mmCIF file as Biopython writes it, N, C-alpha, C and O atoms, coordinates in Angstrom:
data_model
#
loop_
_atom_site.group_PDB
_atom_site.id
_atom_site.type_symbol
_atom_site.label_atom_id
_atom_site.label_alt_id
_atom_site.label_comp_id
_atom_site.label_asym_id
_atom_site.label_entity_id
_atom_site.label_seq_id
_atom_site.pdbx_PDB_ins_code
_atom_site.Cartn_x
_atom_site.Cartn_y
_atom_site.Cartn_z
_atom_site.occupancy
_atom_site.B_iso_or_equiv
_atom_site.auth_seq_id
_atom_site.auth_asym_id
_atom_site.pdbx_PDB_model_num
ATOM 1   N N  . MET A ? 1  ? 199.206 -52.150 -37.923 1.0 0.0 1  A 1 
ATOM 2   C CA . MET A ? 1  ? 200.375 -52.745 -38.320 1.0 0.0 1  A 1 
ATOM 3   C C  . MET A ? 1  ? 200.895 -53.678 -37.028 1.0 0.0 1  A 1 
ATOM 4   O O  . MET A ? 1  ? 200.951 -53.298 -35.858 1.0 0.0 1  A 1 
ATOM 5   N N  . ILE A ? 2  ? 201.258 -54.992 -37.546 1.0 0.0 2  A 1 
ATOM 6   C CA . ILE A ? 2  ? 201.648 -55.899 -36.733 1.0 0.0 2  A 1 
ATOM 7   C C  . ILE A ? 2  ? 202.434 -56.158 -37.107 1.0 0.0 2  A 1 
ATOM 8   O O  . ILE A ? 2  ? 202.570 -56.195 -38.330 1.0 0.0 2  A 1 
ATOM 9   N N  . CYS A ? 3  ? 203.765 -56.608 -35.937 1.0 0.0 3  A 1 
ATOM 10  C CA . CYS A ? 3  ? 205.067 -57.107 -36.161 1.0 0.0 3  A 1 
ATOM 11  C C  . CYS A ? 3  ? 205.179 -57.526 -34.829 1.0 0.0 3  A 1 
ATOM 12  O O  . CYS A ? 3  ? 204.468 -57.464 -33.826 1.0 0.0 3  A 1 
ATOM 13  N N  . LYS A ? 4  ? 207.082 -58.290 -35.325 1.0 0.0 4  A 1 
ATOM 14  C CA . LYS A ? 4  ? 207.564 -58.968 -33.543 1.0 0.0 4  A 1 
ATOM 15  C C  . LYS A ? 4  ? 207.660 -57.928 -32.833 1.0 0.0 4  A 1 
ATOM 16  O O  . LYS A ? 4  ? 206.753 -57.982 -32.002 1.0 0.0 4  A 1 
ATOM 17  N N  . ALA A ? 5  ? 208.299 -56.953 -32.696 1.0 0.0 5  A 1 
ATOM 18  C CA . ALA A ? 5  ? 209.067 -56.175 -31.790 1.0 0.0 5  A 1 
ATOM 19  C C  . ALA A ? 5  ? 208.141 -55.122 -31.243 1.0 0.0 5  A 1 
ATOM 20  O O  . ALA A ? 5  ? 207.476 -54.308 -31.884 1.0 0.0 5  A 1 
ATOM 21  N N  . LYS A ? 6  ? 208.242 -55.334 -29.557 1.0 0.0 6  A 1 
ATOM 22  C CA . LYS A ? 6  ? 207.134 -54.650 -28.765 1.0 0.0 6  A 1 
ATOM 23  C C  . LYS A ? 6  ? 207.240 -53.063 -29.401 1.0 0.0 6  A 1 
ATOM 24  O O  . LYS A ? 6  ? 206.278 -52.423 -29.826 1.0 0.0 6  A 1 
ATOM 25  N N  . LYS A ? 7  ? 208.634 -52.607 -29.357 1.0 0.0 7  A 1 
ATOM 26  C CA . LYS A ? 7  ? 208.831 -51.540 -29.545 1.0 0.0 7  A 1 
ATOM 27  C C  . LYS A ? 7  ? 209.683 -51.085 -30.871 1.0 0.0 7  A 1 
ATOM 28  O O  . LYS A ? 7  ? 210.686 -50.423 -30.602 1.0 0.0 7  A 1 
ATOM 29  N N  . PRO A ? 8  ? 209.474 -51.303 -32.061 1.0 0.0 8  A 1 
ATOM 30  C CA . PRO A ? 8  ? 210.308 -51.383 -33.306 1.0 0.0 8  A 1 
ATOM 31  C C  . PRO A ? 8  ? 211.024 -49.746 -33.349 1.0 0.0 8  A 1 
ATOM 32  O O  . PRO A ? 8  ? 210.723 -48.667 -32.839 1.0 0.0 8  A 1 
ATOM 33  N N  . LEU A ? 9  ? 212.163 -50.256 -34.286 1.0 0.0 9  A 1 
ATOM 34  C CA . LEU A ? 9  ? 213.692 -48.933 -34.235 1.0 0.0 9  A 1 
ATOM 35  C C  . LEU A ? 9  ? 212.568 -47.587 -34.678 1.0 0.0 9  A 1 
ATOM 36  O O  . LEU A ? 9  ? 212.304 -46.513 -34.136 1.0 0.0 9  A 1 
ATOM 37  N N  . CYS A ? 10 ? 212.053 -48.323 -36.033 1.0 0.0 10 A 1 
ATOM 38  C CA . CYS A ? 10 ? 211.145 -46.994 -36.759 1.0 0.0 10 A 1 
ATOM 39  C C  . CYS A ? 10 ? 210.553 -46.024 -35.710 1.0 0.0 10 A 1 
ATOM 40  O O  . CYS A ? 10 ? 210.311 -44.844 -35.962 1.0 0.0 10 A 1 
ATOM 41  N N  . LEU A ? 11 ? 210.248 -46.874 -33.996 1.0 0.0 11 A 1 
ATOM 42  C CA . LEU A ? 11 ? 208.903 -45.780 -33.597 1.0 0.0 11 A 1 
ATOM 43  C C  . LEU A ? 11 ? 209.738 -45.333 -32.190 1.0 0.0 11 A 1 
ATOM 44  O O  . LEU A ? 11 ? 209.203 -44.505 -31.452 1.0 0.0 11 A 1 
ATOM 45  N N  . LYS A ? 12 ? 210.839 -45.804 -31.894 1.0 0.0 12 A 1 
ATOM 46  C CA . LYS A ? 12 ? 211.717 -44.761 -31.024 1.0 0.0 12 A 1 
ATOM 47  C C  . LYS A ? 12 ? 211.313 -43.424 -30.886 1.0 0.0 12 A 1 
ATOM 48  O O  . LYS A ? 12 ? 211.004 -42.624 -31.769 1.0 0.0 12 A 1 
ATOM 49  N N  . PRO A ? 13 ? 211.353 -43.284 -29.695 1.0 0.0 13 A 1 
ATOM 50  C CA . PRO A ? 13 ? 211.504 -41.521 -29.698 1.0 0.0 13 A 1 
ATOM 51  C C  . PRO A ? 13 ? 211.983 -40.211 -30.347 1.0 0.0 13 A 1 
ATOM 52  O O  . PRO A ? 13 ? 211.536 -39.067 -30.420 1.0 0.0 13 A 1 
ATOM 53  N N  . LEU A ? 14 ? 213.227 -40.941 -30.847 1.0 0.0 14 A 1 
ATOM 54  C CA . LEU A ? 14 ? 213.555 -39.649 -31.526 1.0 0.0 14 A 1 
ATOM 55  C C  . LEU A ? 14 ? 213.113 -39.621 -33.189 1.0 0.0 14 A 1 
ATOM 56  O O  . LEU A ? 14 ? 213.790 -38.896 -33.917 1.0 0.0 14 A 1 
ATOM 57  N N  . ARG A ? 15 ? 212.002 -40.390 -33.782 1.0 0.0 15 A 1 
ATOM 58  C CA . ARG A ? 15 ? 211.627 -40.374 -34.730 1.0 0.0 15 A 1 
ATOM 59  C C  . ARG A ? 15 ? 210.127 -40.109 -34.981 1.0 0.0 15 A 1 
ATOM 60  O O  . ARG A ? 15 ? 209.533 -40.471 -33.965 1.0 0.0 15 A 1 
ATOM 61  N N  . ARG A ? 16 ? 209.301 -39.656 -35.855 1.0 0.0 16 A 1 
ATOM 62  C CA . ARG A ? 16 ? 207.910 -39.113 -35.621 1.0 0.0 16 A 1 
ATOM 63  C C  . ARG A ? 16 ? 207.301 -40.910 -34.926 1.0 0.0 16 A 1 
ATOM 64  O O  . ARG A ? 16 ? 207.740 -42.059 -34.967 1.0 0.0 16 A 1 
ATOM 65  N N  . ASP A ? 17 ? 206.071 -40.203 -34.340 1.0 0.0 17 A 1 
ATOM 66  C CA . ASP A ? 17 ? 205.404 -41.025 -34.171 1.0 0.0 17 A 1 
ATOM 67  C C  . ASP A ? 17 ? 204.167 -41.451 -35.818 1.0 0.0 17 A 1 
ATOM 68  O O  . ASP A ? 17 ? 203.731 -40.685 -36.677 1.0 0.0 17 A 1 
ATOM 69  N N  . CYS A ? 18 ? 203.963 -43.047 -35.625 1.0 0.0 18 A 1 
ATOM 70  C CA . CYS A ? 18 ? 203.559 -43.444 -36.476 1.0 0.0 18 A 1 
ATOM 71  C C  . CYS A ? 18 ? 202.135 -43.412 -36.621 1.0 0.0 18 A 1 
ATOM 72  O O  . CYS A ? 18 ? 201.623 -44.021 -35.682 1.0 0.0 18 A 1 
ATOM 73  N N  . ARG A ? 19 ? 201.275 -42.942 -37.429 1.0 0.0 19 A 1 
ATOM 74  C CA . ARG A ? 19 ? 199.931 -42.727 -37.354 1.0 0.0 19 A 1 
ATOM 75  C C  . ARG A ? 19 ? 199.400 -43.819 -37.109 1.0 0.0 19 A 1 
ATOM 76  O O  . ARG A ? 19 ? 198.537 -43.844 -36.231 1.0 0.0 19 A 1 
ATOM 77  N N  . LEU A ? 20 ? 199.715 -44.892 -37.728 1.0 0.0 20 A 1 
ATOM 78  C CA . LEU A ? 20 ? 199.309 -46.034 -37.828 1.0 0.0 20 A 1 
ATOM 79  C C  . LEU A ? 20 ? 199.064 -47.020 -36.665 1.0 0.0 20 A 1 
ATOM 80  O O  . LEU A ? 20 ? 200.139 -47.357 -36.168 1.0 0.0 20 A 1 
ATOM 81  N N  . PRO A ? 21 ? 197.918 -47.631 -36.028 1.0 0.0 21 A 1 
ATOM 82  C CA . PRO A ? 21 ? 197.756 -48.605 -34.999 1.0 0.0 21 A 1 
ATOM 83  C C  . PRO A ? 21 ? 198.883 -49.435 -35.195 1.0 0.0 21 A 1 
ATOM 84  O O  . PRO A ? 21 ? 199.144 -49.789 -36.345 1.0 0.0 21 A 1 
ATOM 85  N N  . TYR A ? 22 ? 199.716 -49.864 -34.084 1.0 0.0 22 A 1 
ATOM 86  C CA . TYR A ? 22 ? 200.640 -50.777 -33.825 1.0 0.0 22 A 1 
ATOM 87  C C  . TYR A ? 22 ? 200.505 -51.718 -32.689 1.0 0.0 22 A 1 
ATOM 88  O O  . TYR A ? 22 ? 200.381 -51.360 -31.518 1.0 0.0 22 A 1 
ATOM 89  N N  . PHE A ? 23 ? 200.545 -53.275 -33.219 1.0 0.0 23 A 1 
ATOM 90  C CA . PHE A ? 23 ? 200.248 -54.675 -32.690 1.0 0.0 23 A 1 
ATOM 91  C C  . PHE A ? 23 ? 201.467 -54.804 -32.817 1.0 0.0 23 A 1 
ATOM 92  O O  . PHE A ? 23 ? 202.113 -54.219 -33.686 1.0 0.0 23 A 1 
ATOM 93  N N  . SER A ? 24 ? 202.085 -55.806 -31.732 1.0 0.0 24 A 1 
ATOM 94  C CA . SER A ? 24 ? 203.459 -56.882 -31.664 1.0 0.0 24 A 1 
ATOM 95  C C  . SER A ? 24 ? 202.460 -58.111 -31.567 1.0 0.0 24 A 1 
ATOM 96  O O  . SER A ? 24 ? 201.373 -58.374 -31.052 1.0 0.0 24 A 1 
ATOM 97  N N  . GLU A ? 25 ? 203.329 -58.653 -32.264 1.0 0.0 25 A 1 
ATOM 98  C CA . GLU A ? 25 ? 202.790 -60.739 -31.700 1.0 0.0 25 A 1 
ATOM 99  C C  . GLU A ? 25 ? 203.815 -60.938 -32.415 1.0 0.0 25 A 1 
ATOM 100 O O  . GLU A ? 25 ? 204.238 -60.384 -33.429 1.0 0.0 25 A 1 
ATOM 101 N N  . GLN A ? 26 ? 204.428 -62.364 -31.363 1.0 0.0 26 A 1 
ATOM 102 C CA . GLN A ? 26 ? 205.544 -63.262 -31.750 1.0 0.0 26 A 1 
ATOM 103 C C  . GLN A ? 26 ? 205.951 -63.403 -33.141 1.0 0.0 26 A 1 
ATOM 104 O O  . GLN A ? 26 ? 207.060 -63.313 -33.667 1.0 0.0 26 A 1 
ATOM 105 N N  . SER A ? 27 ? 204.270 -63.758 -33.829 1.0 0.0 27 A 1 
ATOM 106 C CA . SER A ? 27 ? 204.573 -64.282 -35.178 1.0 0.0 27 A 1 
ATOM 107 C C  . SER A ? 27 ? 204.487 -63.283 -36.355 1.0 0.0 27 A 1 
ATOM 108 O O  . SER A ? 27 ? 204.824 -63.477 -37.523 1.0 0.0 27 A 1 
ATOM 109 N N  . ALA A ? 28 ? 204.065 -62.390 -35.902 1.0 0.0 28 A 1 
ATOM 110 C CA . ALA A ? 28 ? 203.847 -60.888 -36.711 1.0 0.0 28 A 1 
ATOM 111 C C  . ALA A ? 28 ? 202.319 -60.950 -37.377 1.0 0.0 28 A 1 
ATOM 112 O O  . ALA A ? 28 ? 201.827 -59.979 -37.951 1.0 0.0 28 A 1 
ATOM 113 N N  . TRP A ? 29 ? 201.628 -62.250 -37.215 1.0 0.0 29 A 1 
ATOM 114 C CA . TRP A ? 29 ? 200.587 -62.873 -37.725 1.0 0.0 29 A 1 
ATOM 115 C C  . TRP A ? 29 ? 198.942 -62.050 -36.634 1.0 0.0 29 A 1 
ATOM 116 O O  . TRP A ? 29 ? 198.756 -61.700 -35.468 1.0 0.0 29 A 1 
ATOM 117 N N  . MET A ? 30 ? 198.395 -62.078 -37.494 1.0 0.0 30 A 1 
ATOM 118 C CA . MET A ? 30 ? 196.847 -61.750 -36.319 1.0 0.0 30 A 1 
ATOM 119 C C  . MET A ? 30 ? 196.526 -62.753 -35.562 1.0 0.0 30 A 1 
ATOM 120 O O  . MET A ? 30 ? 196.695 -63.929 -35.882 1.0 0.0 30 A 1 
ATOM 121 N N  . ASP A ? 31 ? 196.022 -62.347 -34.465 1.0 0.0 31 A 1 
ATOM 122 C CA . ASP A ? 31 ? 195.501 -63.746 -33.803 1.0 0.0 31 A 1 
ATOM 123 C C  . ASP A ? 31 ? 194.267 -63.463 -33.127 1.0 0.0 31 A 1 
ATOM 124 O O  . ASP A ? 31 ? 193.981 -62.266 -33.138 1.0 0.0 31 A 1 
ATOM 125 N N  . GLY A ? 32 ? 193.306 -64.352 -32.438 1.0 0.0 32 A 1 
ATOM 126 C CA . GLY A ? 32 ? 192.377 -63.735 -32.098 1.0 0.0 32 A 1 
ATOM 127 C C  . GLY A ? 32 ? 192.961 -62.602 -30.693 1.0 0.0 32 A 1 
ATOM 128 O O  . GLY A ? 32 ? 192.039 -62.112 -30.041 1.0 0.0 32 A 1 
ATOM 129 N N  . ILE A ? 33 ? 194.244 -62.259 -30.309 1.0 0.0 33 A 1 
ATOM 130 C CA . ILE A ? 33 ? 194.016 -61.070 -29.076 1.0 0.0 33 A 1 
ATOM 131 C C  . ILE A ? 33 ? 194.285 -60.070 -29.664 1.0 0.0 33 A 1 
ATOM 132 O O  . ILE A ? 33 ? 193.907 -58.962 -29.284 1.0 0.0 33 A 1 
ATOM 133 N N  . VAL A ? 34 ? 195.166 -60.324 -30.966 1.0 0.0 34 A 1 
ATOM 134 C CA . VAL A ? 34 ? 195.579 -58.752 -32.026 1.0 0.0 34 A 1 
ATOM 135 C C  . VAL A ? 34 ? 194.410 -58.849 -32.206 1.0 0.0 34 A 1 
ATOM 136 O O  . VAL A ? 34 ? 194.018 -58.734 -31.045 1.0 0.0 34 A 1 
ATOM 137 N N  . PHE A ? 35 ? 193.448 -58.990 -32.856 1.0 0.0 35 A 1 
ATOM 138 C CA . PHE A ? 35 ? 192.029 -58.893 -33.519 1.0 0.0 35 A 1 
ATOM 139 C C  . PHE A ? 35 ? 191.239 -58.341 -32.512 1.0 0.0 35 A 1 
ATOM 140 O O  . PHE A ? 35 ? 190.768 -57.205 -32.445 1.0 0.0 35 A 1 
ATOM 141 N N  . LYS A ? 36 ? 191.155 -59.217 -31.786 1.0 0.0 36 A 1 
ATOM 142 C CA . LYS A ? 36 ? 190.109 -57.847 -30.680 1.0 0.0 36 A 1 
ATOM 143 C C  . LYS A ? 36 ? 190.617 -56.552 -30.062 1.0 0.0 36 A 1 
ATOM 144 O O  . LYS A ? 36 ? 190.011 -55.597 -29.576 1.0 0.0 36 A 1 
ATOM 145 N N  . SER A ? 37 ? 191.759 -56.776 -30.207 1.0 0.0 37 A 1 
ATOM 146 C CA . SER A ? 37 ? 192.333 -55.550 -29.599 1.0 0.0 37 A 1 
ATOM 147 C C  . SER A ? 37 ? 192.210 -54.483 -30.519 1.0 0.0 37 A 1 
ATOM 148 O O  . SER A ? 37 ? 191.501 -53.516 -30.239 1.0 0.0 37 A 1 
ATOM 149 N N  . TRP A ? 38 ? 192.834 -54.559 -31.605 1.0 0.0 38 A 1 
ATOM 150 C CA . TRP A ? 38 ? 192.305 -53.865 -33.097 1.0 0.0 38 A 1 
ATOM 151 C C  . TRP A ? 38 ? 190.829 -53.454 -33.054 1.0 0.0 38 A 1 
ATOM 152 O O  . TRP A ? 38 ? 190.384 -52.306 -33.046 1.0 0.0 38 A 1 
ATOM 153 N N  . PHE A ? 39 ? 190.088 -54.727 -33.025 1.0 0.0 39 A 1 
ATOM 154 C CA . PHE A ? 39 ? 188.687 -54.351 -32.921 1.0 0.0 39 A 1 
ATOM 155 C C  . PHE A ? 39 ? 187.790 -53.181 -32.093 1.0 0.0 39 A 1 
ATOM 156 O O  . PHE A ? 39 ? 187.033 -52.304 -32.509 1.0 0.0 39 A 1 
ATOM 157 N N  . VAL A ? 40 ? 188.257 -53.601 -30.608 1.0 0.0 40 A 1 
ATOM 158 C CA . VAL A ? 40 ? 188.238 -52.576 -29.671 1.0 0.0 40 A 1 
ATOM 159 C C  . VAL A ? 40 ? 188.997 -51.180 -29.854 1.0 0.0 40 A 1 
ATOM 160 O O  . VAL A ? 40 ? 188.387 -50.118 -29.979 1.0 0.0 40 A 1 
ATOM 161 N N  . THR A ? 41 ? 190.576 -51.305 -29.855 1.0 0.0 41 A 1 
ATOM 162 C CA . THR A ? 41 ? 190.890 -49.631 -29.644 1.0 0.0 41 A 1 
ATOM 163 C C  . THR A ? 41 ? 191.049 -49.085 -31.466 1.0 0.0 41 A 1 
ATOM 164 O O  . THR A ? 41 ? 191.617 -48.001 -31.601 1.0 0.0 41 A 1 
ATOM 165 N N  . VAL A ? 42 ? 190.803 -49.455 -32.154 1.0 0.0 42 A 1 
ATOM 166 C CA . VAL A ? 42 ? 190.558 -48.775 -33.226 1.0 0.0 42 A 1 
ATOM 167 C C  . VAL A ? 42 ? 189.145 -48.925 -34.639 1.0 0.0 42 A 1 
ATOM 168 O O  . VAL A ? 42 ? 188.636 -47.987 -35.253 1.0 0.0 42 A 1 
ATOM 169 N N  . PHE A ? 43 ? 188.864 -50.310 -34.776 1.0 0.0 43 A 1 
ATOM 170 C CA . PHE A ? 43 ? 187.607 -49.970 -35.477 1.0 0.0 43 A 1 
ATOM 171 C C  . PHE A ? 43 ? 186.304 -49.453 -34.455 1.0 0.0 43 A 1 
ATOM 172 O O  . PHE A ? 43 ? 185.499 -48.603 -34.835 1.0 0.0 43 A 1 
ATOM 173 N N  . LEU A ? 44 ? 186.243 -50.027 -33.272 1.0 0.0 44 A 1 
ATOM 174 C CA . LEU A ? 44 ? 185.067 -49.153 -32.561 1.0 0.0 44 A 1 
ATOM 175 C C  . LEU A ? 44 ? 184.897 -48.272 -32.633 1.0 0.0 44 A 1 
ATOM 176 O O  . LEU A ? 44 ? 184.020 -47.773 -33.339 1.0 0.0 44 A 1 
ATOM 177 N N  . ARG A ? 45 ? 186.252 -47.263 -31.396 1.0 0.0 45 A 1 
ATOM 178 C CA . ARG A ? 45 ? 186.538 -46.411 -31.872 1.0 0.0 45 A 1 
ATOM 179 C C  . ARG A ? 45 ? 186.562 -45.117 -32.962 1.0 0.0 45 A 1 
ATOM 180 O O  . ARG A ? 45 ? 186.295 -43.940 -32.721 1.0 0.0 45 A 1 
ATOM 181 N N  . ALA A ? 46 ? 186.987 -45.754 -34.289 1.0 0.0 46 A 1 
ATOM 182 C CA . ALA A ? 46 ? 186.403 -45.149 -35.162 1.0 0.0 46 A 1 
ATOM 183 C C  . ALA A ? 46 ? 184.651 -44.926 -35.571 1.0 0.0 46 A 1 
ATOM 184 O O  . ALA A ? 46 ? 184.282 -44.001 -36.295 1.0 0.0 46 A 1 
ATOM 185 N N  . LEU A ? 47 ? 183.963 -45.658 -35.135 1.0 0.0 47 A 1 
ATOM 186 C CA . LEU A ? 47 ? 182.838 -45.957 -35.223 1.0 0.0 47 A 1 
ATOM 187 C C  . LEU A ? 47 ? 182.138 -44.720 -34.477 1.0 0.0 47 A 1 
ATOM 188 O O  . LEU A ? 47 ? 181.379 -43.861 -34.926 1.0 0.0 47 A 1 
ATOM 189 N N  . ARG A ? 48 ? 182.720 -44.946 -33.012 1.0 0.0 48 A 1 
ATOM 190 C CA . ARG A ? 48 ? 181.710 -44.167 -32.727 1.0 0.0 48 A 1 
ATOM 191 C C  . ARG A ? 48 ? 182.412 -42.566 -32.354 1.0 0.0 48 A 1 
ATOM 192 O O  . ARG A ? 48 ? 182.204 -41.880 -31.353 1.0 0.0 48 A 1 
ATOM 193 N N  . ALA A ? 49 ? 183.088 -42.343 -33.254 1.0 0.0 49 A 1 
ATOM 194 C CA . ALA A ? 49 ? 183.612 -40.974 -33.614 1.0 0.0 49 A 1 
ATOM 195 C C  . ALA A ? 49 ? 183.236 -40.296 -34.551 1.0 0.0 49 A 1 
ATOM 196 O O  . ALA A ? 49 ? 183.491 -39.093 -34.622 1.0 0.0 49 A 1 
ATOM 197 N N  . GLY A ? 50 ? 182.510 -40.992 -35.511 1.0 0.0 50 A 1 
ATOM 198 C CA . GLY A ? 50 ? 181.691 -40.520 -36.492 1.0 0.0 50 A 1 
ATOM 199 C C  . GLY A ? 50 ? 180.887 -41.019 -37.558 1.0 0.0 50 A 1 
ATOM 200 O O  . GLY A ? 50 ? 180.526 -40.433 -38.579 1.0 0.0 50 A 1 
ATOM 201 N N  . ALA A ? 51 ? 180.607 -42.429 -37.099 1.0 0.0 51 A 1 
ATOM 202 C CA . ALA A ? 51 ? 180.163 -43.224 -38.459 1.0 0.0 51 A 1 
ATOM 203 C C  . ALA A ? 51 ? 178.392 -42.584 -38.973 1.0 0.0 51 A 1 
ATOM 204 O O  . ALA A ? 51 ? 177.482 -42.698 -38.153 1.0 0.0 51 A 1 
ATOM 205 N N  . ARG A ? 52 ? 178.174 -42.073 -40.090 1.0 0.0 52 A 1 
ATOM 206 C CA . ARG A ? 52 ? 176.916 -41.566 -40.034 1.0 0.0 52 A 1 
ATOM 207 C C  . ARG A ? 52 ? 176.263 -42.787 -40.685 1.0 0.0 52 A 1 
ATOM 208 O O  . ARG A ? 52 ? 175.076 -42.998 -40.438 1.0 0.0 52 A 1 
ATOM 209 N N  . LEU A ? 53 ? 176.896 -43.556 -41.446 1.0 0.0 53 A 1 
ATOM 210 C CA . LEU A ? 53 ? 175.801 -44.214 -42.390 1.0 0.0 53 A 1 
ATOM 211 C C  . LEU A ? 53 ? 176.467 -45.989 -41.551 1.0 0.0 53 A 1 
ATOM 212 O O  . LEU A ? 53 ? 177.381 -45.960 -40.728 1.0 0.0 53 A 1 
ATOM 213 N N  . PRO A ? 54 ? 175.963 -46.990 -41.874 1.0 0.0 54 A 1 
ATOM 214 C CA . PRO A ? 54 ? 175.680 -48.342 -41.094 1.0 0.0 54 A 1 
ATOM 215 C C  . PRO A ? 54 ? 176.998 -48.680 -41.918 1.0 0.0 54 A 1 
ATOM 216 O O  . PRO A ? 54 ? 177.439 -48.165 -42.945 1.0 0.0 54 A 1 
ATOM 217 N N  . VAL A ? 55 ? 177.484 -49.725 -41.121 1.0 0.0 55 A 1 
ATOM 218 C CA . VAL A ? 55 ? 179.047 -49.658 -41.318 1.0 0.0 55 A 1 
ATOM 219 C C  . VAL A ? 55 ? 179.099 -51.464 -41.328 1.0 0.0 55 A 1 
ATOM 220 O O  . VAL A ? 55 ? 178.413 -52.059 -40.498 1.0 0.0 55 A 1 
ATOM 221 N N  . ALA A ? 56 ? 179.955 -52.246 -42.320 1.0 0.0 56 A 1 
ATOM 222 C CA . ALA A ? 56 ? 180.111 -53.854 -42.171 1.0 0.0 56 A 1 
ATOM 223 C C  . ALA A ? 56 ? 181.317 -54.243 -42.097 1.0 0.0 56 A 1 
ATOM 224 O O  . ALA A ? 56 ? 182.129 -54.129 -43.016 1.0 0.0 56 A 1 
ATOM 225 N N  . LEU A ? 57 ? 181.541 -54.729 -41.010 1.0 0.0 57 A 1 
ATOM 226 C CA . LEU A ? 57 ? 182.887 -55.515 -41.367 1.0 0.0 57 A 1 
ATOM 227 C C  . LEU A ? 57 ? 182.831 -56.994 -41.603 1.0 0.0 57 A 1 
ATOM 228 O O  . LEU A ? 57 ? 182.195 -57.933 -41.124 1.0 0.0 57 A 1 
ATOM 229 N N  . ILE A ? 58 ? 183.958 -56.797 -42.744 1.0 0.0 58 A 1 
ATOM 230 C CA . ILE A ? 58 ? 183.383 -58.426 -43.552 1.0 0.0 58 A 1 
ATOM 231 C C  . ILE A ? 58 ? 185.463 -58.939 -43.093 1.0 0.0 58 A 1 
ATOM 232 O O  . ILE A ? 58 ? 186.518 -58.357 -43.344 1.0 0.0 58 A 1 
ATOM 233 N N  . SER A ? 59 ? 185.152 -60.192 -42.397 1.0 0.0 59 A 1 
ATOM 234 C CA . SER A ? 59 ? 186.633 -60.773 -42.406 1.0 0.0 59 A 1 
ATOM 235 C C  . SER A ? 59 ? 186.295 -62.011 -43.268 1.0 0.0 59 A 1 
ATOM 236 O O  . SER A ? 59 ? 185.172 -62.215 -43.729 1.0 0.0 59 A 1 
ATOM 237 N N  . ASP A ? 60 ? 187.686 -63.066 -43.501 1.0 0.0 60 A 1 
ATOM 238 C CA . ASP A ? 60 ? 187.547 -64.067 -43.436 1.0 0.0 60 A 1 
ATOM 239 C C  . ASP A ? 60 ? 187.673 -65.037 -43.403 1.0 0.0 60 A 1 
ATOM 240 O O  . ASP A ? 60 ? 187.144 -65.080 -44.514 1.0 0.0 60 A 1 
ATOM 241 N N  . LYS A ? 61 ? 187.861 -65.925 -43.224 1.0 0.0 61 A 1 
ATOM 242 C CA . LYS A ? 61 ? 187.419 -67.598 -42.355 1.0 0.0 61 A 1 
ATOM 243 C C  . LYS A ? 61 ? 188.883 -68.018 -41.751 1.0 0.0 61 A 1 
ATOM 244 O O  . LYS A ? 61 ? 189.272 -69.184 -41.679 1.0 0.0 61 A 1 
ATOM 245 N N  . CYS A ? 62 ? 189.818 -66.578 -41.222 1.0 0.0 62 A 1 
ATOM 246 C CA . CYS A ? 62 ? 190.783 -66.753 -40.163 1.0 0.0 62 A 1 
ATOM 247 C C  . CYS A ? 62 ? 190.660 -67.425 -38.802 1.0 0.0 62 A 1 
ATOM 248 O O  . CYS A ? 62 ? 189.677 -66.987 -38.206 1.0 0.0 62 A 1 
ATOM 249 N N  . GLY A ? 63 ? 190.987 -67.872 -38.468 1.0 0.0 63 A 1 
ATOM 250 C CA . GLY A ? 63 ? 190.728 -68.547 -36.968 1.0 0.0 63 A 1 
ATOM 251 C C  . GLY A ? 63 ? 190.743 -67.529 -36.167 1.0 0.0 63 A 1 
ATOM 252 O O  . GLY A ? 63 ? 189.859 -67.543 -35.310 1.0 0.0 63 A 1 
ATOM 253 N N  . ALA A ? 64 ? 191.705 -66.346 -36.161 1.0 0.0 64 A 1 
ATOM 254 C CA . ALA A ? 64 ? 191.638 -65.311 -35.645 1.0 0.0 64 A 1 
ATOM 255 C C  . ALA A ? 64 ? 190.327 -64.477 -35.108 1.0 0.0 64 A 1 
ATOM 256 O O  . ALA A ? 64 ? 190.300 -63.937 -34.002 1.0 0.0 64 A 1 
ATOM 257 N N  . HIS A ? 65 ? 189.066 -64.447 -36.210 1.0 0.0 65 A 1 
ATOM 258 C CA . HIS A ? 65 ? 188.441 -63.725 -36.518 1.0 0.0 65 A 1 
ATOM 259 C C  . HIS A ? 65 ? 186.998 -64.306 -36.015 1.0 0.0 65 A 1 
ATOM 260 O O  . HIS A ? 65 ? 185.847 -64.090 -36.395 1.0 0.0 65 A 1 
ATOM 261 N N  . GLU A ? 66 ? 187.642 -65.265 -34.842 1.0 0.0 66 A 1 
ATOM 262 C CA . GLU A ? 66 ? 186.175 -65.718 -34.193 1.0 0.0 66 A 1 
ATOM 263 C C  . GLU A ? 66 ? 185.206 -64.902 -33.731 1.0 0.0 66 A 1 
ATOM 264 O O  . GLU A ? 66 ? 184.165 -65.376 -33.276 1.0 0.0 66 A 1 
#
């Protein structure tokens, strides 16, 4: 999940934590920094946690995916 707010109201301490990984970005779009952070903290961690079969990551021609 990518949004503008660093700490959105829906994730304030009184509410349940979101199970989706959350990233903040000024325009709420995927950029290179957010993509790299997602790749390391979400994608690689999930692979190391239990991928038993080969995995392919396919991305479009978005400039953030270089």
